[in-house]
C-alpha positions, -999 to 999 in steps of 0.1 A, spaced: 132 -402 -183 160 -409 -158 176 -379 -141 211 -387 -155 197 -387 -190 179 -354 -184 211 -338 -171 230 -351 -201 205 -337 -225 205 -303 -207 243 -303 -207 244 -310 -244 218 -283 -252 230 -256 -228 267 -262 -224 283 -274 -192 289 -240 -176 252 -232 -178 244 -260 -153 271 -249 -128 273 -221 -102 299 -195 -113 320 -171 -93 343 -143 -105 370 -124 -85 385 -92 -97 420 -77 -93 426 -41 -80 420 -26 -115 386 -43 -118 397 -70 -143 385 -106 -139 414 -126 -124 397 -158 -112 368 -178 -125 352 -206 -104 327 -233 -113 309 -257 -90 277 -278 -87 248 -257 -75 246 -256 -37 283 -259 -31 296 -234 -5 326 -211 -12 345 -230 16 340 -265 1 368 -282 -18 345 -288 -48 354 -259 -71 372 -258 -105 392 -226 -103 409 -209 -133 431 -178 -133 433 -155 -163 467 -142 -172 469 -109 -191 496 -92 -211 508 -56 -205 479 -44 -227 453 -62 -206 446 -88 -232 440 -124 -219 469 -146 -229 464 -177 -208 439 -195 -185 456 -216 -158 441 -241 -133 445 -242 -95 473 -266 -87 477 -272 -124 447 -296 -124 413 -294 -142 395 -309 -112 366 -299 -90 387 -301 -58 397 -265 -49 382 -241 -23 369 -209 -38 377 -189 -7 414 -200 -9 418 -192 -47 447 -167 -42 468 -193 -22 469 -219 -50 497 -224 -76 484 -220 -111 496 -239 -142 
């Protein structure tokens, strides 16, 4: 079976995030603030991450998930996550 077909079958069976490396960053209160996804083997300094920021209300309930630079693309640097604009 071709590798691309195997990856497709795995993605369908497991879900996309199960095939990617995940990173989490926390705010000062210990709440997850940033979520990152990348292909396995990608370094934190490579511009190959999809980074999302979780926005919470005043009761610490998640109310929005925003993307680095307002784009759902694997083109951000995990180490630079705090410097991006999120939309």
